C-alpha positions in Angstrom: -19.7 -9.2 -17.6 -16.3 -10.0 -17.9 -15.0 -12.5 -15.9 -11.7 -13.8 -15.1 -11.9 -17.5 -13.0 -8.5 -18.9 -12.2 -5.9 -17.2 -15.2 -2.3 -18.3 -15.0 0.4 -17.5 -16.9 4.2 -18.7 -16.5 7.3 -17.7 -18.4 9.3 -20.7 -18.5 9.4 -22.1 -14.7 8.3 -18.9 -13.7 4.8 -17.9 -12.9 3.5 -14.1 -13.2 -0.6 -14.7 -13.0 -1.0 -17.5 -10.6 -5.0 -18.2 -10.0 -6.2 -14.2 -10.9 -10.0 -14.1 -10.7 -11.8 -10.9 -10.8 -15.1 -9.9 -12.8 -15.4 -6.3 -15.0 -19.4 -5.5 -14.9 -21.2 -3.7 -17.6 -21.9 0.2 -16.2 -19.0 0.3 -13.6 -15.7 1.8 -13.1 -12.9 -1.4 -11.9 -10.0 0.3 -11.3 -6.3 -1.7 -11.8 -3.7 -1.6 -9.3 -0.6 -3.1 -8.2 3.3 -2.1 -8.9 5.6 -2.4 -11.5 5.7 -6.1 -12.4 2.6 -7.0 -10.7 1.0 -8.8 -13.7 -1.8 -5.7 -14.6 -0.4 -5.4 -18.1 -0.1 -9.6 -19.0 -3.7 -10.1 -17.4 -5.1 -7.5 -20.0 -3.1 -8.6 -23.2 -4.4 -12.3 -22.2 -8.2 -10.8 -21.6 -7.2 -9.2 -24.9 -5.9 -12.2 -26.8 -2.7 -10.9 -27.2 -1.1 -12.9 -24.6 -1.9 -16.8 -24.6 -2.9 -18.1 -20.9 -1.8 -21.2 -19.3 -4.8 -22.3 -17.4 -8.4 -20.5 -16.3 -10.7 -18.6 -17.8 -12.1 -15.7 -19.6 -15.9 -15.2 -20.2 -18.0 -12.7 -21.0 -21.6 -13.5 -20.2 -20.7 -16.6 -18.9 -18.9 -18.1 -22.5 -15.3 -18.2 -23.7 -14.1 -14.5 -25.3 -13.9 -15.2 -29.1 -12.0 -13.5 -31.7 -15.5 -11.7 -32.2 -16.0 -10.9 -28.8 -13.2 -8.8 -28.9 -13.7 -6.9 -31.7 -16.5 -5.1 -29.7 -13.7 -4.5 -26.6 -11.6 -1.3 -27.3 -7.8 -1.2 -26.1 -5.8 1.1 -25.4 -1.9 0.6 -24.6 0.2 1.7 -22.4 2.9 2.4 -24.9 1.5 4.7 -28.0 0.5 3.0 -30.6 -0.7 5.9 -33.5 0.8 6.3 -36.4 2.6 9.2 -36.1 2.7 10.8 -39.9 -1.5 10.7 -39.8 -3.7 13.5 -39.1 -5.7 12.8 -35.6 -8.9 13.2 -37.1 -7.8 11.1 -40.5 -6.3 8.6 -37.5 -9.8 7.8 -35.8 -11.8 7.8 -38.6 -9.8 5.3 -40.3 -9.7 2.6 -37.4 -13.7 3.5 -37.1 -13.6 2.1 -41.2 -11.6 -0.8 -39.8 -14.5 -1.7 -37.5 -17.2 -1.6 -40.5 -18.7 2.1 -40.0 -19.6 4.3 -43.0 -16.8 7.2 -44.1 -19.8 10.0 -43.2 -20.6 7.8 -39.9 -17.0 7.4 -38.9 -16.1 11.0 -39.6 -18.9 12.1 -37.3 -18.2 9.4 -34.4 -14.6 10.5 -34.7 -15.2 14.5 -34.2 -17.6 14.4 -31.8 -14.7 12.5 -29.4 -12.2 13.8 -30.2 -14.0 16.9 -29.6 -15.4 15.8 -26.1 -11.9 15.4 -25.4 -10.6 19.1 -25.5 -8.7 18.4 -29.0 -11.1 19.9 -31.7 -8.3 22.0 -32.4 -5.7 20.1 -33.4 -8.4 17.4 -35.8 -6.2 18.5 -39.0 -2.6 18.1 -37.2 -0.1 15.4 -37.3 0.3 12.9 -34.8 3.5 13.7 -33.5 2.9 17.2 -33.4 1.1 16.7 -30.6 2.1 17.1 -26.6 2.4 13.3 -24.9 -0.1 14.5 -23.3 -2.6 15.2 -26.3 -1.3 11.9 -27.5 -2.6 9.8 -25.1 -6.0 11.8 -25.7 -5.7 10.9 -28.9 -5.3 7.3 -27.8 -8.6 7.5 -26.0 -10.1 8.1 -28.8 -8.9 5.3 -31.7 -10.4 3.1 -28.1 -13.4 4.6 -27.8 -14.1 5.5 -31.8 -16.7 1.6 -32.3 -18.6 2.3 -28.8 -17.1 -0.8 -27.5 -19.1 -2.7 -24.9 -15.9 -3.7 -22.8 -13.1 -1.4 -23.0 -9.7 -2.1 -21.3 -7.2 1.0 -20.8 -3.8 1.0 -19.4 -2.5 3.9 -17.7 -4.9 6.6 -19.0 -4.0 9.4 -17.1 -0.3 8.8 -17.7 1.1 11.9 -18.5 -1.9 13.7 -18.4 -2.1 17.5 -16.4 -5.0 17.7 -13.8 -7.8 19.6 -16.3 -6.7 16.8 -19.2 -7.6 14.3 -15.9 -10.8 15.8 -15.3 -12.1 15.3 -19.0 -10.6 11.9 -19.2 -12.6 10.7 -16.1 -15.4 12.4 -17.4 -15.2 10.9 -20.8 -15.2 7.2 -19.4 -17.5 7.9 -16.8 -19.8 9.3 -19.4 -19.0 5.3 -21.1 -20.0 3.4 -18.1 -23.1 5.5 -18.0 -24.0 3.9 -21.1 -23.2 0.5 -20.2 -19.7 -0.1 -20.8 -17.8 -2.1 -18.8 -14.6 -0.2 -18.2 -11.1 -1.6 -16.8 -8.5 0.8 -16.2 -5.3 0.5 -14.7 -2.9 3.5 -13.1 -0.6 4.4 -10.1 -2.6 7.5 -9.5 -3.9 5.9 -6.4 -6.1 9.3 -5.9 -7.3 8.8 -9.5 -8.5 5.7 -8.9 -10.1 6.6 -5.5 -12.4 9.1 -7.2 -13.8 7.4 -10.0 -13.8 3.7 -10.1 -16.9 1.6 -8.7 -14.6 -1.2 -8.2 -11.5 -2.3 -7.4 -8.2 -4.9 -8.3 -5.4 -4.8 -6.3 -2.8 -7.4 -7.4 0.8 -7.9 -6.4 3.3 -10.6 -7.3 0.7 -11.6 -9.8 -2.2 -12.7 -7.5 -5.4 -10.8 -6.0 -4.9 -9.1 -3.1 -8.0 -7.3 -2.9 -11.1 -7.3 -5.0 -14.2 -5.9 -4.9 -16.6 -2.6 -4.4 -14.3 0.4 -3.4 -16.6 1.4 -0.3 -17.0 -2.1 0.8 -13.2 -2.8 0.4 -12.9 0.5 2.2 -15.4 -0.6 5.1 -13.4 -4.0 5.3 -10.0 -2.4 5.9 -11.4 0.0 8.2 -9.5 -0.2 11.7 -11.2 1.8 14.8 -10.1 4.9 13.9 -12.9 7.4 14.5 -13.6 11.3 13.7 -15.3 13.7 16.1 -16.4 16.8 15.8 -18.1 18.4 18.8 -19.0 22.0 20.1 -16.5 21.8 23.1 -13.2 21.5 23.5 -12.1 17.5 23.0 -8.6 17.9 24.5 -10.5 15.5 28.1 -9.6 12.6 24.3 -5.6 12.7 25.9 -6.8 11.1 29.2 -9.3 8.5 27.9 -7.5 5.1 28.0 -7.3 2.7 25.3 -7.2 5.9 22.8 -4.6 7.1 20.9 -5.4 11.1 19.4 -4.1 11.4 15.5 -5.3 15.0 15.4 -7.0 17.5 17.6 -8.0 21.0 16.6 -10.6 22.4 19.3 -14.0 20.7 19.4 -12.3 18.1 16.0 -10.5 15.1 16.5 -9.4 11.8 15.2 -8.1 9.2 17.3 -7.4 5.5 17.2 -9.5 3.4 19.6 -8.5 0.1 21.2 -11.7 -1.8 21.0 -15.3 -0.9 19.9 -16.2 -0.4 23.6 -12.9 2.1 24.1 -14.8 4.2 20.9 -17.9 3.9 22.7 -16.9 5.2 25.9 -15.5 7.9 24.3 -19.0 8.7 22.4 -20.7 8.8 25.3 -18.2 10.9 27.8 -18.6 13.6 24.3 -22.6 13.2 24.7 -22.6 14.1 28.0 -20.2 17.3 28.0 -21.9 19.0 25.0 -23.2 19.0 21.6 -21.7 16.4 19.0 -22.0 17.0 15.7 -20.6 13.9 14.6 -19.3 11.0 15.1 -17.8 8.7 12.4 -15.3 5.6 11.6 -13.0 7.0 9.9 -12.6 4.6 6.3 -8.7 4.0 4.7 -7.8 5.4 1.4 -6.5 3.2 -1.4 -3.2 4.1 -0.3 -3.4 2.9 3.0 -5.8 -0.5 1.6 -3.2 -1.1 -0.8 -0.1 -0.7 1.3 -2.2 -2.8 3.7 -2.9 -6.1 1.6 0.4 -6.1 -0.2 2.6 -5.8 2.7 
């Protein structure tokens, strides 16, 4: 488990990270979200040792992260970091060789990974001839080719079309299923919500929320409910303490000003006929994000 505890970073008199603390667990996909300048990239670079910190600790399995530990990390920067004149497979093989793999093993790993990422027909092409989306896939292959124990990706879905997003998401889910601890940042909140197991929200250099996705959704849920019944639910509009947000025959979404009001609606619905479902509606990641950074 990778753990950050009380990490701070200053640039002169300006504090850009303040008491940043969260964990990245093995076998879990952790989404790291925040606005531009919130501190995501700075945090990642401190974890990787590219930047020094001014306070706090970064540990792996309870001990301070060392240079040897970081050789077991995989990293994809937001900026393209590949050599444009190298051929795609040649490049990935070269990076695997730097991690100590034989030429045969490096080529086998690189070929399998690039094919998994949908670049099987581009192995002999120069990196510079790839589209930006395909360069992004190659960059992800570069981060994965040595089977890292910890994978840190800065905006891995940037520039990808929806089909490519699904391909990359599948590869990351496979790696997490094999026990890799994955931390990825993204501005695409719908992708993060669909993919992540854990969520960390940062704003102004401080962590505003962190934890399991569903636990955070439950924690930030308001009294919003969904009712599905066999009869017409128009009677909801006349209920005290109820604000109807969406309505279509027997389907309704409403806000209740108290738990008692919600329970009163349920009792009334049951008295009027068949109720297919009645449940609280958890907020989306976008709603949670707006709430906690407000």
